[in-house]
N, CA, C and O atoms as a GROMACS GRO file, in nm:
protein
  548
    1MET      N    1  13.922  12.590 -14.119
    1MET     CA    2  13.810  12.523 -14.180
    1MET      C    3  13.855  12.449 -14.306
    1MET      O    4  13.811  12.336 -14.331
    2LEU      N    5  13.940  12.510 -14.384
    2LEU     CA    6  13.990  12.444 -14.505
    2LEU      C    7  14.066  12.317 -14.470
    2LEU      O    8  14.050  12.214 -14.535
    3LEU      N    9  14.150  12.326 -14.367
    3LEU     CA   10  14.229  12.210 -14.327
    3LEU      C   11  14.138  12.095 -14.285
    3LEU      O   12  14.162  11.980 -14.323
    4GLN      N   13  14.035  12.124 -14.206
    4GLN     CA   14  13.944  12.018 -14.163
    4GLN      C   15  13.871  11.956 -14.282
    4GLN      O   16  13.852  11.834 -14.286
    5GLY      N   17  13.830  12.038 -14.376
    5GLY     CA   18  13.760  11.987 -14.493
    5GLY      C   19  13.847  11.895 -14.576
    5GLY      O   20  13.802  11.789 -14.619
    6VAL      N   21  13.971  11.934 -14.597
    6VAL     CA   22  14.060  11.850 -14.677
    6VAL      C   23  14.103  11.726 -14.599
    6VAL      O   24  14.129  11.622 -14.659
    7GLN      N   25  14.110  11.734 -14.467
    7GLN     CA   26  14.140  11.616 -14.387
    7GLN      C   27  14.030  11.512 -14.399
    7GLN      O   28  14.058  11.393 -14.416
    8VAL      N   29  13.906  11.555 -14.391
    8VAL     CA   30  13.792  11.463 -14.404
    8VAL      C   31  13.791  11.400 -14.544
    8VAL      O   32  13.775  11.279 -14.558
    9LEU      N   33  13.807  11.483 -14.646
    9LEU     CA   34  13.808  11.433 -14.783
    9LEU      C   35  13.922  11.333 -14.803
    9LEU      O   36  13.900  11.226 -14.861
   10THR      N   37  14.040  11.366 -14.757
   10THR     CA   38  14.155  11.276 -14.773
   10THR      C   39  14.134  11.146 -14.698
   10THR      O   40  14.167  11.038 -14.748
   11GLY      N   41  14.079  11.154 -14.579
   11GLY     CA   42  14.050  11.032 -14.502
   11GLY      C   43  13.953  10.940 -14.576
   11GLY      O   44  13.972  10.819 -14.582
   12PHE      N   45  13.850  11.000 -14.631
   12PHE     CA   46  13.755  10.923 -14.710
   12PHE      C   47  13.825  10.859 -14.830
   12PHE      O   48  13.803  10.742 -14.860
   13LEU      N   49  13.908  10.936 -14.897
   13LEU     CA   50  13.976  10.886 -15.017
   13LEU      C   51  14.077  10.777 -14.985
   13LEU      O   52  14.099  10.688 -15.067
   14ILE      N   53  14.138  10.782 -14.867
   14ILE     CA   54  14.234  10.679 -14.828
   14ILE      C   55  14.165  10.543 -14.812
   14ILE      O   56  14.221  10.441 -14.854
   15VAL      N   57  14.047  10.541 -14.753
   15VAL     CA   58  13.979  10.413 -14.729
   15VAL      C   59  13.901  10.363 -14.850
   15VAL      O   60  13.871  10.244 -14.859
   16LEU      N   61  13.869  10.450 -14.942
   16LEU     CA   62  13.784  10.412 -15.056
   16LEU      C   63  13.835  10.293 -15.137
   16LEU      O   64  13.756  10.203 -15.166
   17PRO      N   65  13.963  10.287 -15.176
   17PRO     CA   66  14.007  10.173 -15.257
   17PRO      C   67  13.998  10.038 -15.184
   17PRO      O   68  13.998   9.933 -15.248
   18PHE      N   69  13.990  10.041 -15.052
   18PHE     CA   70  13.983   9.918 -14.975
   18PHE      C   71  13.840   9.873 -14.950
   18PHE      O   72  13.816   9.770 -14.886
   19SER      N   73  13.744   9.949 -15.001
   19SER     CA   74  13.604   9.909 -14.986
   19SER      C   75  13.566   9.814 -15.099
   19SER      O   76  13.627   9.815 -15.206
   20GLU      N   77  13.466   9.732 -15.073
   20GLU     CA   78  13.423   9.631 -15.168
   20GLU      C   79  13.382   9.688 -15.303
   20GLU      O   80  13.419   9.634 -15.407
   21GLY      N   81  13.308   9.795 -15.303
   21GLY     CA   82  13.254   9.852 -15.426
   21GLY      C   83  13.358   9.913 -15.519
   21GLY      O   84  13.331   9.932 -15.637
   22PHE      N   85  13.476   9.943 -15.468
   22PHE     CA   86  13.577  10.008 -15.551
   22PHE      C   87  13.620   9.918 -15.668
   22PHE      O   88  13.665   9.968 -15.771
   23ALA      N   89  13.607   9.788 -15.652
   23ALA     CA   90  13.644   9.695 -15.759
   23ALA      C   91  13.560   9.717 -15.884
   23ALA      O   92  13.603   9.684 -15.994
   24ARG      N   93  13.440   9.773 -15.868
   24ARG     CA   94  13.352   9.800 -15.983
   24ARG      C   95  13.382   9.931 -16.054
   24ARG      O   96  13.323   9.960 -16.157
   25VAL      N   97  13.473  10.010 -15.999
   25VAL     CA   98  13.509  10.139 -16.060
   25VAL      C   99  13.593  10.112 -16.185
   25VAL      O  100  13.692  10.040 -16.180
   26GLY      N  101  13.550  10.171 -16.296
   26GLY     CA  102  13.619  10.150 -16.423
   26GLY      C  103  13.751  10.223 -16.431
   26GLY      O  104  13.782  10.305 -16.345
   27PRO      N  105  13.830  10.193 -16.534
   27PRO     CA  106  13.964  10.253 -16.547
   27PRO      C  107  13.962  10.406 -16.558
   27PRO      O  108  14.051  10.472 -16.503
   28GLY      N  109  13.865  10.462 -16.626
   28GLY     CA  110  13.856  10.608 -16.636
   28GLY      C  111  13.833  10.674 -16.502
   28GLY      O  112  13.894  10.777 -16.470
   29HIS      N  113  13.745  10.613 -16.424
   29HIS     CA  114  13.718  10.669 -16.291
   29HIS      C  115  13.830  10.640 -16.193
   29HIS      O  116  13.847  10.713 -16.095
   30ARG      N  117  13.906  10.535 -16.216
   30ARG     CA  118  14.025  10.511 -16.133
   30ARG      C  119  14.129  10.620 -16.156
   30ARG      O  120  14.195  10.666 -16.062
   31ARG      N  121  14.145  10.661 -16.281
   31ARG     CA  122  14.238  10.772 -16.311
   31ARG      C  123  14.187  10.901 -16.248
   31ARG      O  124  14.266  10.978 -16.193
   32LEU      N  125  14.056  10.925 -16.256
   32LEU     CA  126  13.996  11.042 -16.192
   32LEU      C  127  14.022  11.036 -16.042
   32LEU      O  128  14.056  11.138 -15.981
   33TYR      N  129  14.007  10.918 -15.983
   33TYR     CA  130  14.033  10.901 -15.840
   33TYR      C  131  14.178  10.936 -15.806
   33TYR      O  132  14.204  11.003 -15.707
   34VAL      N  133  14.274  10.891 -15.888
   34VAL     CA  134  14.416  10.918 -15.861
   34VAL      C  135  14.441  11.069 -15.862
   34VAL      O  136  14.508  11.121 -15.774
   35VAL      N  137  14.388  11.139 -15.962
   35VAL     CA  138  14.406  11.285 -15.968
   35VAL      C  139  14.340  11.350 -15.848
   35VAL      O  140  14.399  11.439 -15.786
   36LEU      N  141  14.221  11.307 -15.815
   36LEU     CA  142  14.149  11.360 -15.699
   36LEU      C  143  14.228  11.337 -15.571
   36LEU      O  144  14.241  11.428 -15.489
   37PHE      N  145  14.280  11.217 -15.552
   37PHE     CA  146  14.357  11.184 -15.432
   37PHE      C  147  14.484  11.267 -15.423
   37PHE      O  148  14.518  11.317 -15.316
   38VAL      N  149  14.555  11.283 -15.534
   38VAL     CA  150  14.678  11.364 -15.534
   38VAL      C  151  14.646  11.510 -15.504
   38VAL      O  152  14.719  11.574 -15.428
   39CYS      N  153  14.538  11.563 -15.561
   39CYS     CA  154  14.499  11.702 -15.532
   39CYS      C  155  14.467  11.719 -15.384
   39CYS      O  156  14.508  11.817 -15.322
   40ALA      N  157  14.396  11.624 -15.326
   40ALA     CA  158  14.364  11.631 -15.183
   40ALA      C  159  14.490  11.626 -15.099
   40ALA      O  160  14.504  11.702 -15.003
   41LEU      N  161  14.583  11.536 -15.134
   41LEU     CA  162  14.708  11.527 -15.058
   41LEU      C  163  14.792  11.654 -15.068
   41LEU      O  164  14.845  11.702 -14.967
   42VAL      N  165  14.803  11.709 -15.188
   42VAL     CA  166  14.882  11.832 -15.206
   42VAL      C  167  14.820  11.945 -15.125
   42VAL      O  168  14.892  12.021 -15.059
   43SER      N  169  14.689  11.958 -15.130
   43SER     CA  170  14.626  12.066 -15.052
   43SER      C  171  14.641  12.041 -14.902
   43SER      O  172  14.659  12.136 -14.826
   44LEU      N  173  14.635  11.917 -14.859
   44LEU     CA  174  14.657  11.885 -14.717
   44LEU      C  175  14.798  11.926 -14.673
   44LEU      O  176  14.815  11.984 -14.566
   45VAL      N  177  14.896  11.896 -14.755
   45VAL     CA  178  15.035  11.933 -14.723
   45VAL      C  179  15.048  12.086 -14.716
   45VAL      O  180  15.108  12.139 -14.623
   46LEU      N  181  14.992  12.156 -14.815
   46LEU     CA  182  15.004  12.302 -14.818
   46LEU      C  183  14.929  12.368 -14.702
   46LEU      O  184  14.978  12.464 -14.642
   47PHE      N  185  14.809  12.317 -14.670
   47PHE     CA  186  14.732  12.375 -14.559
   47PHE      C  187  14.796  12.350 -14.424
   47PHE      O  188  14.788  12.435 -14.335
   48SER      N  189  14.861  12.235 -14.406
   48SER     CA  190  14.920  12.204 -14.276
   48SER      C  191  15.062  12.255 -14.261
   48SER      O  192  15.116  12.256 -14.150
   49ALA      N  193  15.125  12.298 -14.369
   49ALA     CA  194  15.264  12.346 -14.363
   49ALA      C  195  15.284  12.462 -14.265
   49ALA      O  196  15.381  12.460 -14.190
   50PRO      N  197  15.195  12.563 -14.262
   50PRO     CA  198  15.219  12.672 -14.166
   50PRO      C  199  15.226  12.625 -14.020
   50PRO      O  200  15.309  12.674 -13.943
   51ALA      N  201  15.141  12.531 -13.983
   51ALA     CA  202  15.144  12.482 -13.844
   51ALA      C  203  15.275  12.408 -13.816
   51ALA      O  204  15.335  12.426 -13.710
   52ALA      N  205  15.318  12.325 -13.910
   52ALA     CA  206  15.444  12.251 -13.892
   52ALA      C  207  15.562  12.348 -13.885
   52ALA      O  208  15.650  12.333 -13.801
   53GLN      N  209  15.561  12.446 -13.974
   53GLN     CA  210  15.671  12.544 -13.975
   53GLN      C  211  15.672  12.626 -13.847
   53GLN      O  212  15.778  12.658 -13.794
   54HIS      N  213  15.554  12.661 -13.798
   54HIS     CA  214  15.546  12.741 -13.677
   54HIS      C  215  15.609  12.666 -13.559
   54HIS      O  216  15.677  12.727 -13.476
   55ARG      N  217  15.586  12.536 -13.551
   55ARG     CA  218  15.645  12.458 -13.442
   55ARG      C  219  15.797  12.456 -13.451
   55ARG      O  220  15.866  12.461 -13.349
   56ILE      N  221  15.849  12.448 -13.571
   56ILE     CA  222  15.994  12.443 -13.589
   56ILE      C  223  16.058  12.580 -13.569
   56ILE      O  224  16.169  12.591 -13.517
   57LEU      N  225  15.988  12.685 -13.610
   57LEU     CA  226  16.044  12.821 -13.604
   57LEU      C  227  16.021  12.892 -13.472
   57LEU      O  228  16.069  13.004 -13.453
   58THR      N  229  15.948  12.831 -13.378
   58THR     CA  230  15.918  12.897 -13.251
   58THR      C  231  16.045  12.911 -13.169
   58THR      O  232  16.120  12.815 -13.155
   59PRO      N  233  16.071  13.028 -13.116
   59PRO     CA  234  15.994  13.151 -13.125
   59PRO      C  235  16.016  13.220 -13.260
   59PRO      O  236  16.126  13.218 -13.316
   60LEU      N  237  15.909  13.279 -13.311
   60LEU     CA  238  15.916  13.346 -13.440
   60LEU      C  239  15.996  13.474 -13.429
   60LEU      O  240  15.972  13.557 -13.342
   61SER      N  241  16.092  13.489 -13.517
   61SER     CA  242  16.172  13.612 -13.515
   61SER      C  243  16.114  13.717 -13.610
   61SER      O  244  16.137  13.836 -13.590
   62ASP      N  245  16.040  13.674 -13.712
   62ASP     CA  246  15.982  13.768 -13.808
   62ASP      C  247  15.837  13.726 -13.836
   62ASP      O  248  15.808  13.654 -13.932
   63ARG      N  249  15.747  13.771 -13.750
   63ARG     CA  250  15.606  13.732 -13.759
   63ARG      C  251  15.541  13.777 -13.889
   63ARG      O  252  15.460  13.703 -13.946
   64ILE      N  253  15.574  13.895 -13.936
   64ILE     CA  254  15.512  13.945 -14.059
   64ILE      C  255  15.550  13.857 -14.178
   64ILE      O  256  15.465  13.821 -14.259
   65ARG      N  257  15.676  13.823 -14.187
   65ARG     CA  258  15.722  13.736 -14.296
   65ARG      C  259  15.656  13.599 -14.287
   65ARG      O  260  15.615  13.541 -14.388
   66PHE      N  261  15.646  13.546 -14.164
   66PHE     CA  262  15.582  13.416 -14.144
   66PHE      C  263  15.436  13.420 -14.187
   66PHE      O  264  15.389  13.328 -14.255
   67LYS      N  265  15.362  13.525 -14.148
   67LYS     CA  266  15.221  13.536 -14.184
   67LYS      C  267  15.204  13.548 -14.336
   67LYS      O  268  15.112  13.489 -14.392
   68ARG      N  269  15.290  13.622 -14.401
   68ARG     CA  270  15.283  13.634 -14.548
   68ARG      C  271  15.307  13.497 -14.614
   68ARG      O  272  15.233  13.457 -14.704
   69GLY      N  273  15.408  13.427 -14.568
   69GLY     CA  274  15.438  13.294 -14.622
   69GLY      C  275  15.325  13.196 -14.597
   69GLY      O  276  15.290  13.116 -14.684
   70SER      N  277  15.268  13.201 -14.478
   70SER     CA  278  15.157  13.112 -14.444
   70SER      C  279  15.036  13.140 -14.531
   70SER      O  280  14.968  13.048 -14.577
   71THR      N  281  15.008  13.267 -14.554
   71THR     CA  282  14.896  13.304 -14.640
   71THR      C  283  14.919  13.250 -14.781
   71THR      O  284  14.826  13.198 -14.843
   72ARG      N  285  15.040  13.262 -14.832
   72ARG     CA  286  15.070  13.210 -14.965
   72ARG      C  287  15.049  13.058 -14.971
   72ARG      O  288  14.996  13.007 -15.070
   73LEU      N  289  15.090  12.988 -14.867
   73LEU     CA  290  15.071  12.843 -14.865
   73LEU      C  291  14.922  12.806 -14.864
   73LEU      O  292  14.881  12.713 -14.934
   74VAL      N  293  14.844  12.877 -14.785
   74VAL     CA  294  14.701  12.848 -14.779
   74VAL      C  295  14.633  12.878 -14.913
   74VAL      O  296  14.552  12.798 -14.961
   75VAL      N  297  14.666  12.991 -14.973
   75VAL     CA  298  14.608  13.025 -15.104
   75VAL      C  299  14.651  12.923 -15.208
   75VAL      O  300  14.571  12.881 -15.291
   76ALA      N  301  14.778  12.883 -15.205
   76ALA     CA  302  14.825  12.780 -15.299
   76ALA      C  303  14.749  12.649 -15.276
   76ALA      O  304  14.718  12.579 -15.372
   77GLY      N  305  14.721  12.615 -15.152
   77GLY     CA  306  14.646  12.493 -15.122
   77GLY      C  307  14.502  12.497 -15.169
   77GLY      O  308  14.442  12.393 -15.193
   78MET      N  309  14.447  12.618 -15.182
   78MET     CA  310  14.310  12.630 -15.230
   78MET      C  311  14.296  12.586 -15.376
   78MET      O  312  14.188  12.546 -15.418
   79VAL      N  313  14.404  12.594 -15.453
   79VAL     CA  314  14.397  12.553 -15.594
   79VAL      C  315  14.371  12.402 -15.605
   79VAL      O  316  14.271  12.363 -15.665
   80PRO      N  317  14.458  12.316 -15.550
   80PRO     CA  318  14.427  12.173 -15.563
   80PRO      C  319  14.302  12.132 -15.485
   80PRO      O  320  14.235  12.035 -15.522
   81PHE      N  321  14.270  12.204 -15.378
   81PHE     CA  322  14.149  12.170 -15.304
   81PHE      C  323  14.026  12.203 -15.387
   81PHE      O  324  13.928  12.128 -15.386
   82SER      N  325  14.029  12.314 -15.459
   82SER     CA  326  13.919  12.348 -15.550
   82SER      C  327  13.899  12.237 -15.652
   82SER      O  328  13.786  12.192 -15.675
   83VAL      N  329  14.008  12.193 -15.713
   83VAL     CA  330  14.001  12.085 -15.812
   83VAL      C  331  13.950  11.957 -15.747
   83VAL      O  332  13.866  11.888 -15.805
   84ALA      N  333  13.999  11.926 -15.628
   84ALA     CA  334  13.957  11.804 -15.559
   84ALA      C  335  13.807  11.804 -15.529
   84ALA      O  336  13.742  11.701 -15.544
   85LEU      N  337  13.753  11.917 -15.488
   85LEU     CA  338  13.610  11.923 -15.459
   85LEU      C  339  13.526  11.901 -15.584
   85LEU      O  340  13.424  11.831 -15.579
   86VAL      N  341  13.568  11.959 -15.694
   86VAL     CA  342  13.494  11.940 -15.820
   86VAL      C  343  13.504  11.794 -15.865
   86VAL      O  344  13.404  11.734 -15.905
   87LEU      N  345  13.624  11.738 -15.858
   87LEU     CA  346  13.643  11.598 -15.900
   87LEU      C  347  13.569  11.502 -15.807
   87LEU      O  348  13.513  11.402 -15.853
   88ALA      N  349  13.568  11.530 -15.678
   88ALA     CA  350  13.496  11.445 -15.582
   88ALA      C  351  13.346  11.449 -15.612
   88ALA      O  352  13.278  11.346 -15.608
   89THR      N  353  13.296  11.567 -15.642
   89THR     CA  354  13.155  11.581 -15.679
   89THR      C  355  13.124  11.494 -15.801
   89THR      O  356  13.026  11.419 -15.802
   90HIS      N  357  13.209  11.505 -15.902
   90HIS     CA  358  13.187  11.428 -16.024
   90HIS      C  359  13.200  11.278 -15.999
   90HIS      O  360  13.119  11.199 -16.048
   91PHE      N  361  13.299  11.238 -15.924
   91PHE     CA  362  13.324  11.097 -15.895
   91PHE      C  363  13.203  11.035 -15.825
   91PHE      O  364  13.155  10.929 -15.866
   92VAL      N  365  13.154  11.100 -15.721
   92VAL     CA  366  13.043  11.046 -15.643
   92VAL      C  367  12.913  11.048 -15.725
   92VAL      O  368  12.843  10.948 -15.732
   93LEU      N  369  12.883  11.161 -15.785
   93LEU     CA  370  12.755  11.173 -15.856
   93LEU      C  371  12.747  11.087 -15.981
   93LEU      O  372  12.638  11.046 -16.020
   94THR      N  373  12.859  11.059 -16.044
   94THR     CA  374  12.856  10.969 -16.158
   94THR      C  375  12.804  10.833 -16.116
   94THR      O  376  12.726  10.770 -16.189
   95HIS      N  377  12.845  10.787 -16.000
   95HIS     CA  378  12.804  10.655 -15.953
   95HIS      C  379  12.665  10.656 -15.891
   95HIS      O  380  12.598  10.553 -15.888
   96VAL      N  381  12.623  10.771 -15.841
   96VAL     CA  382  12.494  10.778 -15.773
   96VAL      C  383  12.382  10.820 -15.868
   96VAL      O  384  12.272  10.764 -15.864
   97ALA      N  385  12.409  10.919 -15.953
   97ALA     CA  386  12.302  10.978 -16.034
   97ALA      C  387  12.328  10.975 -16.184
   97ALA      O  388  12.240  11.014 -16.262
   98GLY      N  389  12.443  10.931 -16.228
   98GLY     CA  390  12.472  10.925 -16.371
   98GLY      C  391  12.561  11.039 -16.417
   98GLY      O  392  12.578  11.139 -16.348
   99THR      N  393  12.616  11.020 -16.535
   99THR     CA  394  12.715  11.115 -16.589
   99THR      C  395  12.656  11.253 -16.614
   99THR      O  396  12.720  11.354 -16.583
  100ARG      N  397  12.538  11.259 -16.671
  100ARG     CA  398  12.478  11.389 -16.704
  100ARG      C  399  12.457  11.474 -16.580
  100ARG      O  400  12.492  11.593 -16.579
  101VAL      N  401  12.400  11.416 -16.476
  101VAL     CA  402  12.379  11.488 -16.350
  101VAL      C  403  12.513  11.527 -16.290
  101VAL      O  404  12.530  11.639 -16.241
  102ALA      N  405  12.610  11.436 -16.294
  102ALA     CA  406  12.743  11.464 -16.239
  102ALA      C  407  12.808  11.580 -16.313
  102ALA      O  408  12.871  11.665 -16.250
  103ASP      N  409  12.795  11.585 -16.444
  103ASP     CA  410  12.852  11.695 -16.522
  103ASP      C  411  12.790  11.829 -16.482
  103ASP      O  412  12.862  11.927 -16.461
  104VAL      N  413  12.659  11.832 -16.471
  104VAL     CA  414  12.589  11.958 -16.438
  104VAL      C  415  12.623  12.004 -16.297
  104VAL      O  416  12.660  12.120 -16.277
  105VAL      N  417  12.612  11.915 -16.200
  105VAL     CA  418  12.637  11.954 -16.060
  105VAL      C  419  12.784  11.991 -16.041
  105VAL      O  420  12.815  12.084 -15.967
  106SER      N  421  12.875  11.918 -16.105
  106SER     CA  422  13.018  11.951 -16.095
  106SER      C  423  13.046  12.089 -16.153
  106SER      O  424  13.126  12.164 -16.098
  107ALA      N  425  12.980  12.122 -16.262
  107ALA     CA  426  12.997  12.256 -16.321
  107ALA      C  427  12.944  12.364 -16.228
  107ALA      O  428  13.004  12.470 -16.217
  108VAL      N  429  12.833  12.337 -16.160
  108VAL     CA  430  12.778  12.433 -16.064
  108VAL      C  431  12.873  12.450 -15.945
  108VAL      O  432  12.897  12.562 -15.900
  109VAL      N  433  12.926  12.339 -15.895
  109VAL     CA  434  13.022  12.346 -15.784
  109VAL      C  435  13.147  12.423 -15.827
  109VAL      O  436  13.197  12.507 -15.752
  110ALA      N  437  13.197  12.395 -15.947
  110ALA     CA  438  13.315  12.467 -15.998
  110ALA      C  439  13.287  12.616 -16.009
  110ALA      O  440  13.371  12.698 -15.972
  111ALA      N  441  13.169  12.652 -16.059
  111ALA     CA  442  13.133  12.794 -16.072
  111ALA      C  443  13.121  12.861 -15.935
  111ALA      O  444  13.164  12.974 -15.917
  112ALA      N  445  13.061  12.790 -15.840
  112ALA     CA  446  13.047  12.846 -15.705
  112ALA      C  447  13.184  12.868 -15.640
  112ALA      O  448  13.208  12.973 -15.581
  113ILE      N  449  13.271  12.770 -15.651
  113ILE     CA  450  13.406  12.784 -15.595
  113ILE      C  451  13.479  12.898 -15.664
  113ILE      O  452  13.542  12.980 -15.598
  114PHE      N  453  13.471  12.904 -15.796
  114PHE     CA  454  13.540  13.009 -15.870
  114PHE      C  455  13.492  13.147 -15.825
  114PHE      O  456  13.573  13.237 -15.801
  115MET      N  457  13.361  13.164 -15.813
  115MET     CA  458  13.308  13.295 -15.775
  115MET      C  459  13.336  13.327 -15.627
  115MET      O  460  13.387  13.435 -15.596
  116LEU      N  461  13.305  13.235 -15.537
  116LEU     CA  462  13.312  13.264 -15.393
  116LEU      C  463  13.453  13.260 -15.338
  116LEU      O  464  13.485  13.337 -15.247
  117TRP      N  465  13.538  13.173 -15.391
  117TRP     CA  466  13.673  13.161 -15.337
  117TRP      C  467  13.772  13.248 -15.412
  117TRP      O  468  13.874  13.289 -15.354
  118TRP      N  469  13.746  13.277 -15.538
  118TRP     CA  470  13.846  13.344 -15.619
  118TRP      C  471  13.802  13.481 -15.669
  118TRP      O  472  13.868  13.580 -15.638
  119MET      N  473  13.695  13.490 -15.745
  119MET     CA  474  13.657  13.617 -15.809
  119MET      C  475  13.616  13.725 -15.708
  119MET      O  476  13.669  13.836 -15.712
  120ILE      N  477  13.524  13.693 -15.621
  120ILE     CA  478  13.476  13.795 -15.526
  120ILE      C  479  13.590  13.849 -15.440
  120ILE      O  480  13.604  13.970 -15.428
  121PRO      N  481  13.673  13.762 -15.379
  121PRO     CA  482  13.784  13.818 -15.300
  121PRO      C  483  13.885  13.898 -15.383
  121PRO      O  484  13.935  14.000 -15.336
  122LEU      N  485  13.914  13.853 -15.505
  122LEU     CA  486  14.009  13.926 -15.588
  122LEU      C  487  13.954  14.062 -15.630
  122LEU      O  488  14.028  14.160 -15.634
  123VAL      N  489  13.826  14.068 -15.662
  123VAL     CA  490  13.763  14.196 -15.698
  123VAL      C  491  13.762  14.288 -15.576
  123VAL      O  492  13.792  14.407 -15.588
  124ARG      N  493  13.727  14.234 -15.460
  124ARG     CA  494  13.727  14.317 -15.338
  124ARG      C  495  13.866  14.367 -15.305
  124ARG      O  496  13.883  14.482 -15.264
  125ARG      N  497  13.966  14.282 -15.322
  125ARG     CA  498  14.104  14.324 -15.295
  125ARG      C  499  14.146  14.435 -15.390
  125ARG      O  500  14.210  14.532 -15.349
  126ARG      N  501  14.109  14.422 -15.517
  126ARG     CA  502  14.140  14.526 -15.615
  126ARG      C  503  14.070  14.656 -15.577
  126ARG      O  504  14.130  14.764 -15.585
  127ASP      N  505  13.942  14.648 -15.537
  127ASP     CA  506  13.868  14.768 -15.500
  127ASP      C  507  13.928  14.836 -15.378
  127ASP      O  508  13.936  14.959 -15.373
  128VAL      N  509  13.971  14.757 -15.280
  128VAL     CA  510  14.033  14.813 -15.160
  128VAL      C  511  14.165  14.881 -15.197
  128VAL      O  512  14.194  14.991 -15.150
  129ALA      N  513  14.244  14.815 -15.281
  129ALA     CA  514  14.371  14.875 -15.323
  129ALA      C  515  14.345  15.003 -15.402
  129ALA      O  516  14.417  15.102 -15.386
  130HIS      N  517  14.244  15.001 -15.486
  130HIS     CA  518  14.211  15.121 -15.564
  130HIS      C  519  14.164  15.234 -15.473
  130HIS      O  520  14.202  15.350 -15.494
  131SER      N  521  14.083  15.203 -15.374
  131SER     CA  522  14.035  15.304 -15.279
  131SER      C  523  14.151  15.361 -15.198
  131SER      O  524  14.156  15.482 -15.173
  132ALA      N  525  14.243  15.276 -15.156
  132ALA     CA  526  14.356  15.322 -15.078
  132ALA      C  527  14.446  15.414 -15.161
  132ALA      O  528  14.495  15.515 -15.110
  133SER      N  529  14.467  15.378 -15.287
  133SER     CA  530  14.554  15.463 -15.370
  133SER      C  531  14.483  15.595 -15.402
  133SER      O  532  14.550  15.698 -15.416
  134ALA      N  533  14.352  15.595 -15.415
  134ALA     CA  534  14.278  15.720 -15.439
  134ALA      C  535  14.284  15.811 -15.317
  134ALA      O  536  14.293  15.933 -15.330
  135ARG      N  537  14.280  15.751 -15.196
  135ARG     CA  538  14.288  15.830 -15.072
  135ARG      C  539  14.426  15.893 -15.059
  135ARG      O  540  14.440  16.003 -15.006
  136ASP      N  541  14.528  15.824 -15.107
  136ASP     CA  542  14.664  15.873 -15.094
  136ASP      C  543  14.692  15.993 -15.184
  136ASP      O  544  14.788  16.067 -15.162
  137LEU      N  545  14.609  16.011 -15.284
  137LEU     CA  546  14.630  16.125 -15.375
  137LEU      C  547  14.591  16.250 -15.310
  137LEU      O  548  14.602  16.357 -15.369
   0.00000   0.00000   0.00000
């Protein structure tokens, strides 16, 4: 799901500079666009790396190591994708609804991503590790 989301976002970002309206984008928003585009590309590379590596490494000799590495790549890709989603929200809403609305909605999106993608899973992982170590005693 993450890969498809970043593919759609990157595709949109690739065609955007070639659209007529992009000429009206000011220098500040062009810099925002560049950061947004680079974040989307980096996350696309990180999300697709496990599939590319799997094709080259087939047959897998160490599946556990491969799965650990793939998980690390996907989690690493979530960082620039998180940033890209917040920046995309701000970029679009600034032009559609104004800076104030864009600031507020971008902050809400950032908070939702932070809580749902990062805090809740990390707290749950800590709780599971704590429960497992308590059972081992």
